[in-house]
mmCIF file as Biopython writes it, N, C-alpha, C and O atoms, coordinates in Angstrom:
data_model
#
loop_
_atom_site.group_PDB
_atom_site.id
_atom_site.type_symbol
_atom_site.label_atom_id
_atom_site.label_alt_id
_atom_site.label_comp_id
_atom_site.label_asym_id
_atom_site.label_entity_id
_atom_site.label_seq_id
_atom_site.pdbx_PDB_ins_code
_atom_site.Cartn_x
_atom_site.Cartn_y
_atom_site.Cartn_z
_atom_site.occupancy
_atom_site.B_iso_or_equiv
_atom_site.auth_seq_id
_atom_site.auth_asym_id
_atom_site.pdbx_PDB_model_num
ATOM 1   N N  . MET A ? 1  ? -144.382 129.687 46.767 1.0 0.0 1  A 1 
ATOM 2   C CA . MET A ? 1  ? -145.440 129.450 45.821 1.0 0.0 1  A 1 
ATOM 3   C C  . MET A ? 1  ? -146.631 130.376 46.074 1.0 0.0 1  A 1 
ATOM 4   O O  . MET A ? 1  ? -147.249 130.859 45.125 1.0 0.0 1  A 1 
ATOM 5   N N  . ILE A ? 2  ? -146.954 130.625 47.331 1.0 0.0 2  A 1 
ATOM 6   C CA . ILE A ? 2  ? -148.073 131.515 47.662 1.0 0.0 2  A 1 
ATOM 7   C C  . ILE A ? 2  ? -147.830 132.913 47.092 1.0 0.0 2  A 1 
ATOM 8   O O  . ILE A ? 2  ? -148.752 133.547 46.579 1.0 0.0 2  A 1 
ATOM 9   N N  . THR A ? 3  ? -146.606 133.380 47.183 1.0 0.0 3  A 1 
ATOM 10  C CA . THR A ? 3  ? -146.280 134.707 46.635 1.0 0.0 3  A 1 
ATOM 11  C C  . THR A ? 3  ? -146.509 134.730 45.135 1.0 0.0 3  A 1 
ATOM 12  O O  . THR A ? 3  ? -147.067 135.692 44.607 1.0 0.0 3  A 1 
ATOM 13  N N  . GLN A ? 4  ? -146.082 133.677 44.441 1.0 0.0 4  A 1 
ATOM 14  C CA . GLN A ? 4  ? -146.258 133.599 42.988 1.0 0.0 4  A 1 
ATOM 15  C C  . GLN A ? 4  ? -147.748 133.581 42.612 1.0 0.0 4  A 1 
ATOM 16  O O  . GLN A ? 4  ? -148.150 134.212 41.635 1.0 0.0 4  A 1 
ATOM 17  N N  . ILE A ? 5  ? -148.558 132.860 43.385 1.0 0.0 5  A 1 
ATOM 18  C CA . ILE A ? 5  ? -149.999 132.819 43.129 1.0 0.0 5  A 1 
ATOM 19  C C  . ILE A ? 5  ? -150.593 134.214 43.284 1.0 0.0 5  A 1 
ATOM 20  O O  . ILE A ? 5  ? -151.441 134.623 42.491 1.0 0.0 5  A 1 
ATOM 21  N N  . GLY A ? 6  ? -150.154 134.933 44.290 1.0 0.0 6  A 1 
ATOM 22  C CA . GLY A ? 6  ? -150.631 136.298 44.498 1.0 0.0 6  A 1 
ATOM 23  C C  . GLY A ? 6  ? -150.238 137.236 43.375 1.0 0.0 6  A 1 
ATOM 24  O O  . GLY A ? 6  ? -151.027 138.092 42.973 1.0 0.0 6  A 1 
ATOM 25  N N  . ILE A ? 7  ? -149.035 137.085 42.870 1.0 0.0 7  A 1 
ATOM 26  C CA . ILE A ? 7  ? -148.565 137.925 41.763 1.0 0.0 7  A 1 
ATOM 27  C C  . ILE A ? 7  ? -149.395 137.652 40.511 1.0 0.0 7  A 1 
ATOM 28  O O  . ILE A ? 7  ? -149.831 138.582 39.832 1.0 0.0 7  A 1 
ATOM 29  N N  . VAL A ? 8  ? -149.609 136.384 40.212 1.0 0.0 8  A 1 
ATOM 30  C CA . VAL A ? 8  ? -150.398 136.018 39.031 1.0 0.0 8  A 1 
ATOM 31  C C  . VAL A ? 8  ? -151.855 136.451 39.209 1.0 0.0 8  A 1 
ATOM 32  O O  . VAL A ? 8  ? -152.498 136.859 38.241 1.0 0.0 8  A 1 
ATOM 33  N N  . ALA A ? 9  ? -152.378 136.368 40.421 1.0 0.0 9  A 1 
ATOM 34  C CA . ALA A ? 9  ? -153.744 136.846 40.684 1.0 0.0 9  A 1 
ATOM 35  C C  . ALA A ? 9  ? -153.848 138.326 40.325 1.0 0.0 9  A 1 
ATOM 36  O O  . ALA A ? 9  ? -154.849 138.750 39.747 1.0 0.0 9  A 1 
ATOM 37  N N  . GLY A ? 10 ? -152.842 139.105 40.656 1.0 0.0 10 A 1 
ATOM 38  C CA . GLY A ? 10 ? -152.828 140.523 40.282 1.0 0.0 10 A 1 
ATOM 39  C C  . GLY A ? 10 ? -152.787 140.709 38.778 1.0 0.0 10 A 1 
ATOM 40  O O  . GLY A ? 10 ? -153.461 141.589 38.243 1.0 0.0 10 A 1 
ATOM 41  N N  . GLU A ? 11 ? -152.000 139.890 38.090 1.0 0.0 11 A 1 
ATOM 42  C CA . GLU A ? 11 ? -151.933 139.970 36.630 1.0 0.0 11 A 1 
ATOM 43  C C  . GLU A ? 11 ? -153.290 139.621 36.008 1.0 0.0 11 A 1 
ATOM 44  O O  . GLU A ? 11 ? -153.715 140.253 35.041 1.0 0.0 11 A 1 
ATOM 45  N N  . ILE A ? 12 ? -153.961 138.617 36.566 1.0 0.0 12 A 1 
ATOM 46  C CA . ILE A ? 12 ? -155.286 138.237 36.081 1.0 0.0 12 A 1 
ATOM 47  C C  . ILE A ? 12 ? -156.269 139.387 36.294 1.0 0.0 12 A 1 
ATOM 48  O O  . ILE A ? 12 ? -157.036 139.726 35.393 1.0 0.0 12 A 1 
ATOM 49  N N  . TRP A ? 13 ? -156.246 139.979 37.469 1.0 0.0 13 A 1 
ATOM 50  C CA . TRP A ? 13 ? -157.154 141.083 37.767 1.0 0.0 13 A 1 
ATOM 51  C C  . TRP A ? 13 ? -156.967 142.219 36.759 1.0 0.0 13 A 1 
ATOM 52  O O  . TRP A ? 13 ? -157.944 142.764 36.244 1.0 0.0 13 A 1 
ATOM 53  N N  . HIS A ? 14 ? -155.711 142.574 36.480 1.0 0.0 14 A 1 
ATOM 54  C CA . HIS A ? 14 ? -155.436 143.654 35.527 1.0 0.0 14 A 1 
ATOM 55  C C  . HIS A ? 14 ? -155.875 143.266 34.115 1.0 0.0 14 A 1 
ATOM 56  O O  . HIS A ? 14 ? -156.409 144.099 33.382 1.0 0.0 14 A 1 
ATOM 57  N N  . TYR A ? 15 ? -155.656 142.020 33.735 1.0 0.0 15 A 1 
ATOM 58  C CA . TYR A ? 15 ? -156.065 141.559 32.410 1.0 0.0 15 A 1 
ATOM 59  C C  . TYR A ? 15 ? -157.582 141.666 32.266 1.0 0.0 15 A 1 
ATOM 60  O O  . TYR A ? 15 ? -158.082 142.172 31.261 1.0 0.0 15 A 1 
ATOM 61  N N  . LEU A ? 16 ? -158.305 141.190 33.270 1.0 0.0 16 A 1 
ATOM 62  C CA . LEU A ? 16 ? -159.771 141.251 33.220 1.0 0.0 16 A 1 
ATOM 63  C C  . LEU A ? 16 ? -160.280 142.686 33.255 1.0 0.0 16 A 1 
ATOM 64  O O  . LEU A ? 16 ? -161.285 143.000 32.617 1.0 0.0 16 A 1 
ATOM 65  N N  . ASP A ? 17 ? -159.605 143.555 33.987 1.0 0.0 17 A 1 
ATOM 66  C CA . ASP A ? 17 ? -159.987 144.958 34.046 1.0 0.0 17 A 1 
ATOM 67  C C  . ASP A ? 17 ? -159.860 145.600 32.672 1.0 0.0 17 A 1 
ATOM 68  O O  . ASP A ? 17 ? -160.668 146.456 32.311 1.0 0.0 17 A 1 
ATOM 69  N N  . GLN A ? 18 ? -158.856 145.195 31.904 1.0 0.0 18 A 1 
ATOM 70  C CA . GLN A ? 18 ? -158.625 145.762 30.579 1.0 0.0 18 A 1 
ATOM 71  C C  . GLN A ? 18 ? -159.469 145.107 29.492 1.0 0.0 18 A 1 
ATOM 72  O O  . GLN A ? 18 ? -159.877 145.778 28.544 1.0 0.0 18 A 1 
ATOM 73  N N  . HIS A ? 19 ? -159.740 143.793 29.615 1.0 0.0 19 A 1 
ATOM 74  C CA . HIS A ? 19 ? -160.390 143.044 28.538 1.0 0.0 19 A 1 
ATOM 75  C C  . HIS A ? 19 ? -161.830 142.629 28.829 1.0 0.0 19 A 1 
ATOM 76  O O  . HIS A ? 19 ? -162.514 142.117 27.943 1.0 0.0 19 A 1 
ATOM 77  N N  . GLY A ? 20 ? -162.289 142.837 30.035 1.0 0.0 20 A 1 
ATOM 78  C CA . GLY A ? 20 ? -163.629 142.379 30.395 1.0 0.0 20 A 1 
ATOM 79  C C  . GLY A ? 20 ? -163.652 140.879 30.613 1.0 0.0 20 A 1 
ATOM 80  O O  . GLY A ? 20 ? -162.606 140.259 30.807 1.0 0.0 20 A 1 
ATOM 81  N N  . GLY A ? 21 ? -164.836 140.296 30.582 1.0 0.0 21 A 1 
ATOM 82  C CA . GLY A ? 21 ? -164.969 138.858 30.793 1.0 0.0 21 A 1 
ATOM 83  C C  . GLY A ? 21 ? -164.384 138.065 29.639 1.0 0.0 21 A 1 
ATOM 84  O O  . GLY A ? 21 ? -164.623 138.387 28.476 1.0 0.0 21 A 1 
ATOM 85  N N  . VAL A ? 22 ? -163.621 137.031 29.955 1.0 0.0 22 A 1 
ATOM 86  C CA . VAL A ? 22 ? -162.993 136.181 28.943 1.0 0.0 22 A 1 
ATOM 87  C C  . VAL A ? 22 ? -163.098 134.723 29.386 1.0 0.0 22 A 1 
ATOM 88  O O  . VAL A ? 22 ? -163.315 134.436 30.563 1.0 0.0 22 A 1 
ATOM 89  N N  . ASN A ? 23 ? -162.941 133.807 28.427 1.0 0.0 23 A 1 
ATOM 90  C CA . ASN A ? 23 ? -162.860 132.396 28.759 1.0 0.0 23 A 1 
ATOM 91  C C  . ASN A ? 23 ? -161.491 132.098 29.355 1.0 0.0 23 A 1 
ATOM 92  O O  . ASN A ? 23 ? -160.514 132.791 29.068 1.0 0.0 23 A 1 
ATOM 93  N N  . VAL A ? 24 ? -161.429 131.070 30.180 1.0 0.0 24 A 1 
ATOM 94  C CA . VAL A ? 24 ? -160.161 130.686 30.801 1.0 0.0 24 A 1 
ATOM 95  C C  . VAL A ? 24 ? -159.125 130.362 29.725 1.0 0.0 24 A 1 
ATOM 96  O O  . VAL A ? 24 ? -157.947 130.684 29.884 1.0 0.0 24 A 1 
ATOM 97  N N  . SER A ? 25 ? -159.551 129.729 28.633 1.0 0.0 25 A 1 
ATOM 98  C CA . SER A ? 25 ? -158.602 129.417 27.555 1.0 0.0 25 A 1 
ATOM 99  C C  . SER A ? 25 ? -157.996 130.692 26.967 1.0 0.0 25 A 1 
ATOM 100 O O  . SER A ? 25 ? -156.809 130.710 26.639 1.0 0.0 25 A 1 
ATOM 101 N N  . GLU A ? 26 ? -158.782 131.752 26.829 1.0 0.0 26 A 1 
ATOM 102 C CA . GLU A ? 26 ? -158.250 133.030 26.340 1.0 0.0 26 A 1 
ATOM 103 C C  . GLU A ? 26 ? -157.316 133.657 27.371 1.0 0.0 26 A 1 
ATOM 104 O O  . GLU A ? 26 ? -156.289 134.237 27.019 1.0 0.0 26 A 1 
ATOM 105 N N  . LEU A ? 27 ? -157.680 133.535 28.635 1.0 0.0 27 A 1 
ATOM 106 C CA . LEU A ? 27 ? -156.859 134.085 29.710 1.0 0.0 27 A 1 
ATOM 107 C C  . LEU A ? 27 ? -155.482 133.439 29.728 1.0 0.0 27 A 1 
ATOM 108 O O  . LEU A ? 27 ? -154.475 134.125 29.904 1.0 0.0 27 A 1 
ATOM 109 N N  . THR A ? 28 ? -155.431 132.112 29.544 1.0 0.0 28 A 1 
ATOM 110 C CA . THR A ? 28 ? -154.141 131.416 29.562 1.0 0.0 28 A 1 
ATOM 111 C C  . THR A ? 28 ? -153.280 131.798 28.363 1.0 0.0 28 A 1 
ATOM 112 O O  . THR A ? 28 ? -152.054 131.711 28.429 1.0 0.0 28 A 1 
ATOM 113 N N  . LYS A ? 29 ? -153.909 132.220 27.270 1.0 0.0 29 A 1 
ATOM 114 C CA . LYS A ? 29 ? -153.147 132.704 26.112 1.0 0.0 29 A 1 
ATOM 115 C C  . LYS A ? 29 ? -152.679 134.139 26.327 1.0 0.0 29 A 1 
ATOM 116 O O  . LYS A ? 29 ? -151.617 134.529 25.842 1.0 0.0 29 A 1 
ATOM 117 N N  . GLY A ? 30 ? -153.471 134.923 27.053 1.0 0.0 30 A 1 
ATOM 118 C CA . GLY A ? 30 ? -153.172 136.339 27.234 1.0 0.0 30 A 1 
ATOM 119 C C  . GLY A ? 30 ? -152.174 136.636 28.338 1.0 0.0 30 A 1 
ATOM 120 O O  . GLY A ? 30 ? -151.569 137.708 28.361 1.0 0.0 30 A 1 
ATOM 121 N N  . ILE A ? 31 ? -151.999 135.688 29.256 1.0 0.0 31 A 1 
ATOM 122 C CA . ILE A ? 31 ? -151.058 135.870 30.362 1.0 0.0 31 A 1 
ATOM 123 C C  . ILE A ? 31 ? -149.968 134.829 30.221 1.0 0.0 31 A 1 
ATOM 124 O O  . ILE A ? 31 ? -150.257 133.637 30.117 1.0 0.0 31 A 1 
ATOM 125 N N  . ASP A ? 32 ? -148.742 135.256 30.218 1.0 0.0 32 A 1 
ATOM 126 C CA . ASP A ? 32 ? -147.603 134.357 29.998 1.0 0.0 32 A 1 
ATOM 127 C C  . ASP A ? 32 ? -147.209 133.650 31.295 1.0 0.0 32 A 1 
ATOM 128 O O  . ASP A ? 32 ? -146.141 133.893 31.857 1.0 0.0 32 A 1 
ATOM 129 N N  . ARG A ? 33 ? -148.098 132.770 31.752 1.0 0.0 33 A 1 
ATOM 130 C CA . ARG A ? 33 ? -147.869 131.966 32.959 1.0 0.0 33 A 1 
ATOM 131 C C  . ARG A ? 33 ? -148.384 130.562 32.692 1.0 0.0 33 A 1 
ATOM 132 O O  . ARG A ? 33 ? -149.151 130.353 31.753 1.0 0.0 33 A 1 
ATOM 133 N N  . SER A ? 34 ? -147.974 129.605 33.500 1.0 0.0 34 A 1 
ATOM 134 C CA . SER A ? 34 ? -148.451 128.237 33.304 1.0 0.0 34 A 1 
ATOM 135 C C  . SER A ? 34 ? -149.946 128.159 33.606 1.0 0.0 34 A 1 
ATOM 136 O O  . SER A ? 34 ? -150.469 128.918 34.421 1.0 0.0 34 A 1 
ATOM 137 N N  . ARG A ? 35 ? -150.617 127.231 32.937 1.0 0.0 35 A 1 
ATOM 138 C CA . ARG A ? 35 ? -152.058 127.043 33.150 1.0 0.0 35 A 1 
ATOM 139 C C  . ARG A ? 35 ? -152.327 126.696 34.611 1.0 0.0 35 A 1 
ATOM 140 O O  . ARG A ? 35 ? -153.289 127.192 35.196 1.0 0.0 35 A 1 
ATOM 141 N N  . ASP A ? 36 ? -151.485 125.846 35.209 1.0 0.0 36 A 1 
ATOM 142 C CA . ASP A ? 36 ? -151.663 125.478 36.614 1.0 0.0 36 A 1 
ATOM 143 C C  . ASP A ? 36 ? -151.624 126.704 37.519 1.0 0.0 36 A 1 
ATOM 144 O O  . ASP A ? 36 ? -152.458 126.849 38.413 1.0 0.0 36 A 1 
ATOM 145 N N  . ASN A ? 37 ? -150.659 127.579 37.286 1.0 0.0 37 A 1 
ATOM 146 C CA . ASN A ? 37 ? -150.527 128.777 38.118 1.0 0.0 37 A 1 
ATOM 147 C C  . ASN A ? 37 ? -151.733 129.695 37.925 1.0 0.0 37 A 1 
ATOM 148 O O  . ASN A ? 37 ? -152.226 130.282 38.888 1.0 0.0 37 A 1 
ATOM 149 N N  . ILE A ? 38 ? -152.207 129.820 36.692 1.0 0.0 38 A 1 
ATOM 150 C CA . ILE A ? 38 ? -153.381 130.641 36.427 1.0 0.0 38 A 1 
ATOM 151 C C  . ILE A ? 38 ? -154.600 130.071 37.135 1.0 0.0 38 A 1 
ATOM 152 O O  . ILE A ? 38 ? -155.379 130.820 37.724 1.0 0.0 38 A 1 
ATOM 153 N N  . LEU A ? 39 ? -154.776 128.756 37.085 1.0 0.0 39 A 1 
ATOM 154 C CA . LEU A ? 39 ? -155.926 128.129 37.736 1.0 0.0 39 A 1 
ATOM 155 C C  . LEU A ? 39 ? -155.869 128.281 39.254 1.0 0.0 39 A 1 
ATOM 156 O O  . LEU A ? 39 ? -156.892 128.539 39.887 1.0 0.0 39 A 1 
ATOM 157 N N  . MET A ? 40 ? -154.681 128.124 39.842 1.0 0.0 40 A 1 
ATOM 158 C CA . MET A ? 40 ? -154.552 128.330 41.292 1.0 0.0 40 A 1 
ATOM 159 C C  . MET A ? 40 ? -154.884 129.777 41.657 1.0 0.0 40 A 1 
ATOM 160 O O  . MET A ? 40 ? -155.554 130.033 42.658 1.0 0.0 40 A 1 
ATOM 161 N N  . SER A ? 41 ? -154.418 130.703 40.854 1.0 0.0 41 A 1 
ATOM 162 C CA . SER A ? 41 ? -154.667 132.115 41.116 1.0 0.0 41 A 1 
ATOM 163 C C  . SER A ? 41 ? -156.140 132.463 40.933 1.0 0.0 41 A 1 
ATOM 164 O O  . SER A ? 41 ? -156.685 133.273 41.684 1.0 0.0 41 A 1 
ATOM 165 N N  . LEU A ? 42 ? -156.786 131.860 39.943 1.0 0.0 42 A 1 
ATOM 166 C CA . LEU A ? 42 ? -158.223 132.065 39.759 1.0 0.0 42 A 1 
ATOM 167 C C  . LEU A ? 42 ? -158.998 131.538 40.959 1.0 0.0 42 A 1 
ATOM 168 O O  . LEU A ? 42 ? -159.966 132.158 41.401 1.0 0.0 42 A 1 
ATOM 169 N N  . GLY A ? 43 ? -158.573 130.397 41.483 1.0 0.0 43 A 1 
ATOM 170 C CA . GLY A ? 43 ? -159.218 129.853 42.672 1.0 0.0 43 A 1 
ATOM 171 C C  . GLY A ? 43 ? -159.125 130.819 43.837 1.0 0.0 43 A 1 
ATOM 172 O O  . GLY A ? 43 ? -160.088 131.016 44.578 1.0 0.0 43 A 1 
ATOM 173 N N  . TRP A ? 44 ? -157.958 131.416 43.988 1.0 0.0 44 A 1 
ATOM 174 C CA . TRP A ? 44 ? -157.757 132.390 45.063 1.0 0.0 44 A 1 
ATOM 175 C C  . TRP A ? 44 ? -158.696 133.585 44.868 1.0 0.0 44 A 1 
ATOM 176 O O  . TRP A ? 44 ? -159.380 134.010 45.799 1.0 0.0 44 A 1 
ATOM 177 N N  . LEU A ? 45 ? -158.718 134.120 43.639 1.0 0.0 45 A 1 
ATOM 178 C CA . LEU A ? 45 ? -159.573 135.275 43.358 1.0 0.0 45 A 1 
ATOM 179 C C  . LEU A ? 45 ? -161.053 134.936 43.553 1.0 0.0 45 A 1 
ATOM 180 O O  . LEU A ? 45 ? -161.817 135.761 44.055 1.0 0.0 45 A 1 
ATOM 181 N N  . ALA A ? 46 ? -161.457 133.733 43.160 1.0 0.0 46 A 1 
ATOM 182 C CA . ALA A ? 46 ? -162.851 133.319 43.326 1.0 0.0 46 A 1 
ATOM 183 C C  . ALA A ? 46 ? -163.189 133.179 44.805 1.0 0.0 46 A 1 
ATOM 184 O O  . ALA A ? 46 ? -164.250 133.621 45.247 1.0 0.0 46 A 1 
ATOM 185 N N  . ARG A ? 47 ? -162.307 132.575 45.557 1.0 0.0 47 A 1 
ATOM 186 C CA . ARG A ? 47 ? -162.546 132.389 46.995 1.0 0.0 47 A 1 
ATOM 187 C C  . ARG A ? 47 ? -162.654 133.727 47.720 1.0 0.0 47 A 1 
ATOM 188 O O  . ARG A ? 47 ? -163.435 133.869 48.661 1.0 0.0 47 A 1 
ATOM 189 N N  . GLU A ? 48 ? -161.878 134.693 47.285 1.0 0.0 48 A 1 
ATOM 190 C CA . GLU A ? 48 ? -161.903 136.023 47.889 1.0 0.0 48 A 1 
ATOM 191 C C  . GLU A ? 48 ? -163.066 136.874 47.362 1.0 0.0 48 A 1 
ATOM 192 O O  . GLU A ? 48 ? -163.283 137.990 47.834 1.0 0.0 48 A 1 
ATOM 193 N N  . GLY A ? 49 ? -163.811 136.348 46.388 1.0 0.0 49 A 1 
ATOM 194 C CA . GLY A ? 49 ? -164.974 137.061 45.873 1.0 0.0 49 A 1 
ATOM 195 C C  . GLY A ? 49 ? -164.665 138.135 44.846 1.0 0.0 49 A 1 
ATOM 196 O O  . GLY A ? 49 ? -165.491 139.018 44.613 1.0 0.0 49 A 1 
ATOM 197 N N  . HIS A ? 50 ? -163.488 138.079 44.224 1.0 0.0 50 A 1 
ATOM 198 C CA . HIS A ? 50 ? -163.093 139.110 43.264 1.0 0.0 50 A 1 
ATOM 199 C C  . HIS A ? 50 ? -163.512 138.799 41.834 1.0 0.0 50 A 1 
ATOM 200 O O  . HIS A ? 50 ? -163.593 139.704 41.004 1.0 0.0 50 A 1 
ATOM 201 N N  . VAL A ? 51 ? -163.780 137.516 41.534 1.0 0.0 51 A 1 
ATOM 202 C CA . VAL A ? 51 ? -164.171 137.141 40.181 1.0 0.0 51 A 1 
ATOM 203 C C  . VAL A ? 51 ? -165.426 136.276 40.219 1.0 0.0 51 A 1 
ATOM 204 O O  . VAL A ? 51 ? -165.770 135.675 41.237 1.0 0.0 51 A 1 
ATOM 205 N N  . ILE A ? 52 ? -166.093 136.237 39.073 1.0 0.0 52 A 1 
ATOM 206 C CA . ILE A ? 52 ? -167.243 135.371 38.868 1.0 0.0 52 A 1 
ATOM 207 C C  . ILE A ? 52 ? -166.857 134.367 37.787 1.0 0.0 52 A 1 
ATOM 208 O O  . ILE A ? 52 ? -166.343 134.750 36.736 1.0 0.0 52 A 1 
ATOM 209 N N  . LEU A ? 53 ? -167.104 133.090 38.042 1.0 0.0 53 A 1 
ATOM 210 C CA . LEU A ? 53 ? -166.838 132.038 37.070 1.0 0.0 53 A 1 
ATOM 211 C C  . LEU A ? 53 ? -168.171 131.442 36.634 1.0 0.0 53 A 1 
ATOM 212 O O  . LEU A ? 53 ? -169.010 131.095 37.466 1.0 0.0 53 A 1 
ATOM 213 N N  . GLN A ? 54 ? -168.357 131.326 35.314 1.0 0.0 54 A 1 
ATOM 214 C CA . GLN A ? 54 ? -169.576 130.732 34.760 1.0 0.0 54 A 1 
ATOM 215 C C  . GLN A ? 54 ? -169.186 129.721 33.700 1.0 0.0 54 A 1 
ATOM 216 O O  . GLN A ? 54 ? -168.367 130.009 32.827 1.0 0.0 54 A 1 
ATOM 217 N N  . GLU A ? 55 ? -169.784 128.517 33.777 1.0 0.0 55 A 1 
ATOM 218 C CA . GLU A ? 55 ? -169.499 127.501 32.770 1.0 0.0 55 A 1 
ATOM 219 C C  . GLU A ? 55 ? -170.041 127.955 31.425 1.0 0.0 55 A 1 
ATOM 220 O O  . GLU A ? 55 ? -171.150 128.480 31.331 1.0 0.0 55 A 1 
ATOM 221 N N  . SER A ? 56 ? -169.228 127.741 30.370 1.0 0.0 56 A 1 
ATOM 222 C CA . SER A ? 56 ? -169.607 128.201 29.038 1.0 0.0 56 A 1 
ATOM 223 C C  . SER A ? 56 ? -169.011 127.264 27.984 1.0 0.0 56 A 1 
ATOM 224 O O  . SER A ? 56 ? -167.827 127.360 27.661 1.0 0.0 56 A 1 
ATOM 225 N N  . ASN A ? 57 ? -169.831 126.365 27.455 1.0 0.0 57 A 1 
ATOM 226 C CA . ASN A ? 57 ? -169.414 125.471 26.358 1.0 0.0 57 A 1 
ATOM 227 C C  . ASN A ? 57 ? -168.131 124.698 26.645 1.0 0.0 57 A 1 
ATOM 228 O O  . ASN A ? 57 ? -167.208 124.708 25.830 1.0 0.0 57 A 1 
ATOM 229 N N  . GLY A ? 58 ? -168.065 124.042 27.773 1.0 0.0 58 A 1 
ATOM 230 C CA . GLY A ? 58 ? -166.898 123.236 28.113 1.0 0.0 58 A 1 
ATOM 231 C C  . GLY A ? 58 ? -165.720 124.039 28.631 1.0 0.0 58 A 1 
ATOM 232 O O  . GLY A ? 58 ? -164.666 123.471 28.915 1.0 0.0 58 A 1 
ATOM 233 N N  . ASP A ? 59 ? -165.875 125.316 28.757 1.0 0.0 59 A 1 
ATOM 234 C CA . ASP A ? 59 ? -164.837 126.202 29.290 1.0 0.0 59 A 1 
ATOM 235 C C  . ASP A ? 59 ? -165.504 127.005 30.404 1.0 0.0 59 A 1 
ATOM 236 O O  . ASP A ? 59 ? -166.673 126.783 30.717 1.0 0.0 59 A 1 
ATOM 237 N N  . TYR A ? 60 ? -164.777 127.919 30.990 1.0 0.0 60 A 1 
ATOM 238 C CA . TYR A ? 60 ? -165.351 128.794 32.000 1.0 0.0 60 A 1 
ATOM 239 C C  . TYR A ? 60 ? -165.082 130.228 31.610 1.0 0.0 60 A 1 
ATOM 240 O O  . TYR A ? 60 ? -163.973 130.584 31.213 1.0 0.0 60 A 1 
ATOM 241 N N  . LYS A ? 61 ? -166.117 131.051 31.730 1.0 0.0 61 A 1 
ATOM 242 C CA . LYS A ? 61 ? -165.956 132.487 31.520 1.0 0.0 61 A 1 
ATOM 243 C C  . LYS A ? 61 ? -165.678 133.096 32.885 1.0 0.0 61 A 1 
ATOM 244 O O  . LYS A ? 61 ? -166.349 132.796 33.872 1.0 0.0 61 A 1 
ATOM 245 N N  . VAL A ? 62 ? -164.679 133.955 32.911 1.0 0.0 62 A 1 
ATOM 246 C CA . VAL A ? 62 ? -164.296 134.613 34.158 1.0 0.0 62 A 1 
ATOM 247 C C  . VAL A ? 62 ? -164.389 136.114 33.961 1.0 0.0 62 A 1 
ATOM 248 O O  . VAL A ? 62 ? -163.965 136.647 32.935 1.0 0.0 62 A 1 
ATOM 249 N N  . SER A ? 63 ? -164.945 136.786 34.949 1.0 0.0 63 A 1 
ATOM 250 C CA . SER A ? 63 ? -165.054 138.245 34.896 1.0 0.0 63 A 1 
ATOM 251 C C  . SER A ? 63 ? -164.899 138.796 36.308 1.0 0.0 63 A 1 
ATOM 252 O O  . SER A ? 63 ? -165.089 138.088 37.297 1.0 0.0 63 A 1 
ATOM 253 N N  . LEU A ? 64 ? -164.553 140.067 36.372 1.0 0.0 64 A 1 
ATOM 254 C CA . LEU A ? 64 ? -164.423 140.719 37.671 1.0 0.0 64 A 1 
ATOM 255 C C  . LEU A ? 64 ? -165.785 140.935 38.283 1.0 0.0 64 A 1 
ATOM 256 O O  . LEU A ? 64 ? -166.749 141.244 37.583 1.0 0.0 64 A 1 
ATOM 257 N N  . ARG A ? 65 ? -165.865 140.773 39.581 1.0 0.0 65 A 1 
ATOM 258 C CA . ARG A ? 65 ? -167.087 141.061 40.302 1.0 0.0 65 A 1 
ATOM 259 C C  . ARG A ? 65 ? -167.096 142.573 40.562 1.0 0.0 65 A 1 
ATOM 260 O O  . ARG A ? 65 ? -166.168 143.120 41.158 1.0 0.0 65 A 1 
ATOM 261 N N  . LYS A ? 66 ? -168.137 143.214 40.113 1.0 0.0 66 A 1 
ATOM 262 C CA . LYS A ? 66 ? -168.262 144.659 40.315 1.0 0.0 66 A 1 
ATOM 263 C C  . LYS A ? 66 ? -168.939 144.926 41.655 1.0 0.0 66 A 1 
ATOM 264 O O  . LYS A ? 66 ? -170.031 144.425 41.922 1.0 0.0 66 A 1 
ATOM 265 N N  . ASN A ? 67 ? -168.289 145.709 42.478 1.0 0.0 67 A 1 
ATOM 266 C CA . ASN A ? 67 ? -168.876 146.085 43.771 1.0 0.0 67 A 1 
ATOM 267 C C  . ASN A ? 67 ? -169.822 147.251 43.561 1.0 0.0 67 A 1 
ATOM 268 O O  . ASN A ? 67 ? -169.494 148.218 42.874 1.0 0.0 67 A 1 
ATOM 269 N N  . GLY A ? 68 ? -170.995 147.148 44.157 1.0 0.0 68 A 1 
ATOM 270 C CA . GLY A ? 68 ? -171.882 148.282 44.036 1.0 0.0 68 A 1 
ATOM 271 C C  . GLY A ? 68 ? -173.292 147.937 43.964 1.0 0.0 68 A 1 
ATOM 272 O O  . GLY A ? 68 ? -174.140 148.823 43.859 1.0 0.0 68 A 1 
#
């Protein structure tokens, strides 16, 4: 399961790199993975400091953290 979370985390990173900040609901539509797997992978990315999550109208906006 850890390997799968890592793979999906990479897919999320690439999606955000191409599309910019999106709501989690849009992310789950744009990536063909289960919502649970996407949420676990987002947690991993957030814990590692790779993404920023902001509450937005009952959803969360997620974007890549820019280093610099």
